[in-house]
C-alpha positions in Angstrom: 91.1 57.6 6.7 88.9 54.6 6.3 90.2 51.2 7.4 87.9 49.1 5.1 85.4 49.6 2.4 81.8 48.8 3.6 79.2 48.4 0.9 75.6 48.9 1.8 72.9 48.1 -1.0 70.3 50.8 -1.1 66.7 49.8 -1.7 66.6 51.8 -4.9 69.5 52.6 -7.1 69.3 55.2 -9.8 71.8 54.4 -12.6 74.3 57.3 -13.4 76.1 57.8 -16.6 79.2 55.5 -16.8 82.2 56.9 -18.5 84.5 54.7 -20.6 87.3 53.4 -18.3 90.6 52.7 -19.9 94.2 53.4 -19.1 97.4 51.4 -18.8 98.9 49.6 -21.7 98.5 46.0 -23.2 101.6 44.3 -24.0 101.8 42.5 -27.5 103.7 39.4 -28.3 106.7 40.2 -30.5 106.9 38.6 -33.9 108.8 35.3 -33.7 111.1 35.1 -36.6 114.7 35.2 -35.2 115.4 31.6 -36.2 113.0 30.4 -38.9 111.9 33.8 -40.3 108.4 32.5 -40.2 108.8 30.0 -43.1 106.0 27.8 -41.9 103.4 30.4 -41.1 100.8 32.2 -43.2 99.5 35.6 -42.2 96.0 36.9 -43.0 95.2 40.6 -43.3 93.4 42.4 -40.4 91.5 45.6 -39.9 92.4 48.1 -37.3 92.4 46.7 -33.8 89.9 48.5 -31.5 89.6 47.1 -27.9 86.5 47.7 -26.2 86.5 49.4 -22.8 87.7 47.2 -20.0 84.0 47.0 -18.7 81.2 46.5 -21.1 78.5 49.2 -21.5 75.9 49.0 -20.1 77.5 47.7 -16.9 75.1 44.8 -16.5 73.3 42.9 -19.3 69.5 43.6 -19.6 69.0 39.8 -20.0 69.1 39.3 -16.2 69.1 41.3 -13.0 72.4 41.6 -11.0 72.3 42.9 -7.5 74.7 45.9 -7.6 75.7 45.3 -3.9 76.8 41.8 -4.7 78.6 42.9 -7.8 80.3 45.7 -6.0 81.5 43.4 -3.2 82.9 41.0 -5.7 84.6 43.8 -7.6 86.2 44.9 -4.3 87.5 41.5 -3.5 88.9 41.0 -7.0 90.6 44.4 -6.8 92.3 43.4 -3.5 93.4 40.1 -4.9 95.0 41.4 -8.1 96.2 44.9 -7.0 96.8 44.7 -3.4 95.4 46.5 -0.4 92.8 49.3 -1.0 92.3 50.2 2.6 93.5 53.7 2.0 90.5 54.5 -0.3 88.1 57.0 1.1 84.4 56.8 0.4 81.9 59.6 1.0 78.2 59.2 1.5 77.5 60.5 -1.9 79.5 57.9 -3.5 77.2 55.4 -5.5 77.8 51.8 -6.0 78.6 52.5 -9.6 81.3 54.9 -8.4 83.0 52.1 -6.4 82.8 49.7 -9.3 84.3 52.1 -11.8 87.0 52.9 -9.3 87.8 49.1 -9.0 87.7 48.7 -12.6 90.2 51.6 -13.3 92.6 50.2 -10.7 92.3 46.6 -12.2 93.1 48.1 -15.6 96.0 50.2 -14.6 97.6 48.3 -11.8 96.3 44.7 -12.5 96.8 44.8 -16.3 93.3 43.4 -16.7 91.8 44.6 -20.0 88.4 43.2 -20.2 85.8 42.2 -17.6 82.6 40.3 -18.4 79.8 40.2 -15.8 78.2 36.6 -16.0 75.3 34.9 -14.2 75.5 31.2 -14.1 72.8 29.2 -12.2 72.2 32.1 -10.0 75.9 32.6 -9.2 77.5 35.9 -10.1 80.8 35.5 -11.8 83.5 37.8 -13.4 85.5 36.7 -16.4 88.7 38.6 -16.3 90.9 38.9 -19.4 94.4 40.0 -20.1 95.4 40.9 -23.6 98.5 39.1 -24.6 98.7 39.4 -28.4 97.2 39.5 -31.9 96.0 36.5 -33.7 97.3 37.4 -37.1 99.2 34.3 -37.9 98.0 30.8 -38.7 100.4 27.9 -37.9 100.2 25.1 -40.3 101.6 21.5 -40.1 101.7 19.8 -43.5 100.9 16.0 -43.8 101.6 15.7 -47.5 105.4 15.6 -47.0 104.9 12.9 -44.3 102.8 10.7 -46.6 105.9 10.8 -49.0 107.9 8.8 -46.4 105.5 6.0 -46.3 107.5 3.8 -48.5 111.1 5.4 -48.4 111.4 5.8 -44.5 108.7 3.9 -42.7 110.1 4.3 -39.2 110.1 8.1 -39.5 106.8 8.0 -41.3 105.1 6.3 -38.3 106.9 8.6 -35.9 105.7 11.7 -37.6 102.3 10.7 -38.5 101.5 9.3 -35.0 103.0 12.5 -33.4 100.9 14.9 -35.7 97.6 12.9 -35.3 98.3 13.0 -31.4 98.0 16.9 -31.6 94.8 18.5 -30.5 94.4 20.6 -33.7 91.9 20.3 -36.5 92.1 20.3 -40.4 92.7 16.9 -41.9 91.4 14.9 -39.0 87.8 15.1 -37.8 87.1 17.2 -34.7 83.6 18.3 -35.1 84.4 21.6 -36.6 81.5 22.5 -39.0 83.5 25.3 -40.6 86.2 22.9 -41.7 83.7 20.5 -43.0 82.0 23.3 -45.0 85.5 24.3 -46.4 86.0 20.8 -47.6 82.6 20.7 -49.3 83.5 23.9 -51.2 86.9 22.4 -52.2 85.2 19.3 -53.6 82.9 21.6 -55.7 85.9 23.6 -56.8 87.7 20.3 -57.8 84.6 19.3 -59.8 84.9 22.6 -61.8 88.6 22.1 -62.4 88.3 18.4 -63.4 89.5 19.1 -67.0 92.7 20.5 -65.9 94.9 17.5 -64.9 97.6 19.5 -63.3 95.3 21.2 -60.9 93.4 17.9 -60.1 96.7 16.2 -59.3 97.8 18.8 -56.7 94.3 19.8 -55.4 93.6 19.4 -51.7 90.4 17.6 -52.4 92.3 15.0 -54.5 94.7 14.5 -51.5 91.9 14.3 -49.1 90.1 11.7 -51.1 93.1 9.5 -51.7 94.1 9.5 -48.0 91.0 10.2 -45.9 90.2 6.6 -44.9 93.9 5.8 -44.2 94.4 8.9 -42.1 91.2 8.4 -40.1 91.7 4.7 -39.5 95.5 4.8 -38.9 96.3 3.5 -35.5 98.7 5.8 -33.8 102.0 4.1 -32.6 103.9 5.0 -29.4 106.0 7.7 -31.3 108.2 8.5 -28.3 109.4 4.9 -28.0 109.9 4.7 -31.8 111.8 8.0 -31.7 114.1 6.7 -29.0 115.0 3.7 -31.2 115.3 5.7 -34.4 118.8 6.2 -35.6 118.7 8.7 -38.6 121.5 9.1 -41.0 120.4 12.0 -43.2 120.9 15.5 -41.8 117.3 16.3 -42.3 116.1 13.4 -40.5 118.6 14.0 -37.6 117.1 17.6 -37.3 113.6 16.2 -37.2 114.5 13.7 -34.4 116.3 16.6 -32.4 113.2 18.8 -32.7 110.8 15.9 -31.7 112.9 15.3 -28.7 112.0 18.7 -27.5 108.1 18.0 -27.8 107.7 16.9 -24.2 108.8 20.5 -23.1 106.1 22.0 -25.4 102.5 22.8 -24.1 100.4 21.9 -27.0 97.2 22.8 -25.1 98.2 26.3 -24.3 96.0 27.8 -27.3 93.0 26.4 -25.5 93.8 28.4 -22.4 93.3 31.6 -24.5 89.9 33.2 -25.2 88.8 35.9 -27.5 87.2 39.3 -26.5 83.8 38.0 -26.4 83.1 34.3 -27.2 79.5 35.0 -28.1 80.4 37.4 -30.9 83.5 35.9 -32.4 83.4 32.8 -34.6 86.9 31.6 -34.1 88.8 30.5 -30.9 92.6 31.1 -30.6 93.3 27.4 -30.9 91.8 27.3 -34.4 94.9 29.2 -35.6 96.8 25.9 -35.4 95.8 23.6 -38.2 96.9 20.3 -39.8 96.9 20.7 -43.6 98.0 18.8 -46.7 100.5 21.4 -47.5 101.2 25.0 -46.3 100.5 26.6 -49.7 97.6 24.4 -50.7 94.2 25.2 -51.8 92.9 24.1 -48.4 95.4 26.2 -46.6 94.6 29.3 -48.7 91.0 28.7 -48.3 91.3 28.7 -44.6 93.1 31.9 -44.5 90.5 33.5 -46.8 87.8 32.2 -44.5 89.6 34.0 -41.6 89.9 37.1 -43.7 86.1 37.1 -44.4 85.2 36.8 -40.7 87.7 39.4 -39.7 85.6 42.1 -41.5 82.8 41.6 -39.0 84.4 40.2 -35.8 87.2 40.9 -33.5 89.3 38.0 -34.9 92.7 39.3 -33.8 92.7 39.7 -30.0 94.1 36.9 -27.8 93.4 37.0 -24.1 94.3 34.8 -21.2 91.4 34.6 -18.7 90.3 33.6 -15.3 87.0 33.3 -13.3 86.2 35.2 -10.2 83.2 34.4 -7.9 82.4 34.9 -4.4 85.0 32.8 -2.2 86.7 31.6 -5.4 89.0 34.1 -7.2 91.4 32.0 -9.4 94.8 33.3 -10.3 95.8 33.5 -14.0 97.9 30.8 -15.4 101.6 31.4 -15.1 103.8 32.0 -18.1 101.2 31.9 -20.9 103.0 34.1 -23.4 106.3 32.2 -22.9 104.5 28.9 -23.4 102.7 30.3 -26.5 105.9 31.5 -27.9 107.6 28.1 -27.5 104.7 26.3 -29.2 104.7 28.7 -32.2 108.4 28.3 -32.6 108.1 24.6 -32.4 105.3 24.4 -35.0 107.2 26.8 -37.3 110.3 24.7 -37.1 108.5 21.4 -37.6 106.7 22.8 -40.7 109.8 24.1 -42.2 111.7 20.7 -41.8 108.6 18.9 -43.2 108.7 21.1 -46.2 112.3 20.2 -46.9 111.6 16.3 -47.0 
């Protein structure tokens, strides 16, 4: 029995065929519809989900050289960190470095629930990007602003509370955030409006019409301290009371959690997980439907549906995964769904 694993880097290393390493099971997030039945969400169609093997083939990118001894030492350290002691492992003189790496990979997959590993070289430092699959990104969460604008003259206190709150959220759509795809979508919507200009009914409810009428106001609107305003607000109507009750829970919601998630390979996928949360004019608008169509078009070519939590591992610094990501994501999704449902009832 060997007390520890020692890795000696040979002067020459002949690559051996690397079989696909897989195993274990990825837990998916259950659909959240117990309370709201998903009234505020819009789904987009997806093709079959095919997760890549846990470790890319080939093992190391051809774009740069990686010392196999260094990689193996890091894989051993990561395996110990996330799966416990491996001192009981036995290594024979015929075992290659690839054998050790694949053995670590299989253990990380089956015992550490790590579904994907990317080998990175950053400024000469070897890093591993470790990912755990936590769910499918098949739902878009919309926050409608059109109902809020309707409160501008009939309930100004609630209007300022809601608009300040929504504008404080870190999501794109109606508010500028440097997202070129959203800009492209608006350009297309203005072209569509021009084609429909003879149909007064379509023009009146078109997203581009709403955007034109409210763009300057929304962009220049100075956010208020919505929390202070909310504490002073004394609603009378039941729907207003329900909105206040929901917003009082906002401090318990992690609105940044989508930014802690990643895709399978950020270089190949156009959309990040956080882009599934959008501020729109209305949940069934031309803009909302156009955005979903854009997601569907991209889903044909990219892995658009896999969401992962991730962490970085490098020599002397193996970071743990964030705690409670699925639970925090569930609570955010439920909050946005409830908020959208209430706004649509205004």
